[in-house]
N, C-alpha and C positions, 0 to 999 in steps of 0.2 A: 204532057198528060200521062205518058207511060211512067215517068219518074214519080209523079204524085201517086199513081196507083200502086207502084212498088213500095213507097213509103207506108201507105195504108196497110198493105199486106204485112209488112214487117212489124208495124205497130200492133196489129191484131194478133199476130203470132206471139209477141211479147206479152200481151195481156192474157192470152190463153195460157201461156206458160206459168205466169204468176198465179192465175186462178187455179190451175191444175195442181200446183204445189202447195195450196193453202192448207191442206190437211196432212201433208207429209211432215215427218218429225225431224227437226234439225238437232234434237237432243235424243239421247238413248235412255237416260234416267229421269229426266225432267219432262213432264207432260205439259202441252199447251191446252187451251180450252176448245179448240176447233173440233168439229165432228164431221163425219162423212155425210154427204147429202142423201136424202131418201133413195133407197134402192142401190146405192153404190156399195161395192164390196172390195175387200182387199185381203190378201194373204201376207202375213208378216212372220218370217222366220227370225228368231233371236239366237245369238250365241254369246254367252258371257264366260270369259276365261278368268279364273282367280288363281293367283300363284304367289308364293313367298310367305311362308309361316316360320315358326321357330325351327322346324325341320322341314324336309322336302314335302311339298304339297302342290298339287296341280289338279284343278277342278274345272270341268266344263258343264255349264248349265245351258240347256236348250229349251226353247219354247216355240211352239207353232201356233200362231194367232190367226183367227178368221174374224174380220171386222165387217159389220153390216150397218149401214145408215138406216135409221127407222123414221125419224122426222128431221126437220132442219136444225133441231137443237138436241137430238138424242140419238145415241148409237149403242149397239151391243157388240160384244166381242167374246169369243170362246177360245180357250187355251188348252193345249196339251203340253205337259211339262215333264221333262226327263233330263238325265245327266249322267256323268261319270266322274270318278276322281281316282287319283293315285296319291298315296301318302306313305311316309316313313315316320311312325310315331316317335322314334328316338334314333340317335345316330347309330346305335348298334343293332337296330331292327331291320328287317327286310321291307322292301317297298311292296305294298299291297294296293289293290284297286277294286272298284266295284262299279257296276252299271245299275242305275236306279230309275224306275218310273215313279215320278213324283205326283201323279194325279192330274186333275183338271181344274179349271176355274172359269168363272163367267164374269165379264166386266160390263158395267153399265156406266155411261158417261153422259152428263147433262150440261149443255152450254147455256149459260144464263146471260153473259155479257160478251161482246165482241172485242178482240184486242185492237182493232183498227177503228171501228165506228164509235166505240164507247171509250170513256177515259181509261178504263182498264178492262181486260178480258177476265172472265171468271167462270169457272165450271166446277162441277161436283163429280167425284169418281168413287165407285163402289165395286169391290171385287171379293166375293167369297170363293174359297177354294177347298178341295178335299183330296187328300192323298192316302196311300196305304198306312202311313204311320203318323200323320199329322193333319191338321186343318188350319185354315187361316181366314181372317176377315180383315181386309185392307180398305181404308177410306183415305181420300185425298181431297184437299182444297186446292184448286188450280187457279193460279193468277198468271197473266201474261200481258205483254204489250208490244206492239210493233209501231215504230216510228221510222218511216222511210225504209231504209235497208237494215236498220238495227232492230233486233228482236230479242226480248228477254222473257224468262218465265221463272216462276217460283212455286213450289209445291210444299204444303204442310201435310205430312203423312202420319197416320196412326194405324198400327197393325196389332192384332191379337192372334197368337198362334199356340194352340194346345198340341202337345206331342204325347203319344201313348206307346212309344217304343222302348220304354225303360225296362230293365231286367226284372224289376219287382212288379211290373204291370201297372204302376201308378201313372197318372197323367201329370205332366209338367207344363205349366203355363208360362209363356213368354209374351212380353209386350215390347213393341218397337215404336219409337218416336223418331221421325226423320224429317229433315229439311233439305230439299233439292233446289238448286239454282243453276240456271244456264243463261249465258249471254252470247249471242252470235251476230255476225255481220254478213249480209248477202253481197259478196263481191261481184257476183253474177246472178242472174235470175235462177240459175240451176246449181249454184255453189255457194256454200256458207262455211265459215270457220269461226270458232270462238272457244269458250271453256265451259266446263261444268264443275259444280261443287256439291258434295254431299256431306251432311252431318248426321250421324247415326247414334242413337242412345238405345241400349238394349237392357231390359230388366227381366228378372225371373220372379214369378208369382210367389215363390216360397222364400226367397232370400233377398229380393229387392234388386238394387243396382247391380248390374253385371259389368258393362263396359260401354265406352263411347269411342268414336273415331271420326276423323274428318278426312275426306278425299277431295283433291282438286287436280284437274288435268284438262288437256285440250280435246276439242270435238270438231269434226269436219263432216259435212253432208253434201252429197251429190244427188241431183235429181235428173232423170231422163224420162222418156215416155216409152214404156209404161211402168218403169220401176224407179226406186230410189234406194239409197244406202247411207247410213250414218254410223260413224265410228267414234267411240270415246275411250280414252286411256286415262285411268284415275289412279295415281299413286296415293298411298296413305301418307299424310303429312303430320298427323297429330293423334295422340291417343289418351284415353282416360280409363282408369281401372279402379273400381271401388271408390269413385269420387275423387281420386288423386291423379295428378298429371303423370303420365309416363311417356316415354319416347314414342313408341308405337304399340298397338295391340296386335300381336301376331300369333295368338293361340285361337282366337275366335274370328278374327278378321285377317285379310290378306295384305301383303305389301303393295300389290298392284291388282287392279281389276280392269279388264278390257271387255268392252261390249260392242258387238256389231249387230246392227238392226237393219233389216231390209224390208221393203214393201213392194208388192206386185199388184197393180190394179187389175181387177177382173171385169 
């Protein structure tokens, strides 16, 4: 009798662990369709390190996110964005740096289909943002699917970003088209490992095509109670400039991007 009771306790604990981790993110660039339950709250600090350009370049991007579940299919999130960078524009120049506050943004996320109960999960993502020198409007189509311990997600991303920090006071428009893909396997209920891939195309409103790049690298995620952490390392493997293939794009993109994302349940 005691043995049976012990097995029931272990089974219940495993089920609770899986349920608790349902809205945690096993990827850092690729979003799933899941949302927080009504009234649930979470704090998520982000850090993205970008390094490796034509000359010395090291950049840190930070975001602090507060997530709030509104309904069983809808959540809101609020971001504060800041960062810092060090760079040497040329080999004979000095290294300079700057700390920047990049403004805030608001995210809304709507879950329409479930990645387990439905043939495929599907959600909509919308994030407007405003900073001292630019604004942005980002939209995503979120697709994901979980089969047993295997989980995959794919995002179609479109972004419009006007910048008004030009010396002549003009506004420069940028458009970004991006595809993000992640595939991971849950070796344990609280540990997964896999890979992420990003394809980025960037255009300028006045000149058209600017560049494109593809990044692929590993991702690992660990979940505990009440926090979780996910790390992705993405080296650039392919570049396009002015529609022509080049080895890598290292003036506007980095050789390596590293992102650490953490979440703390409130």
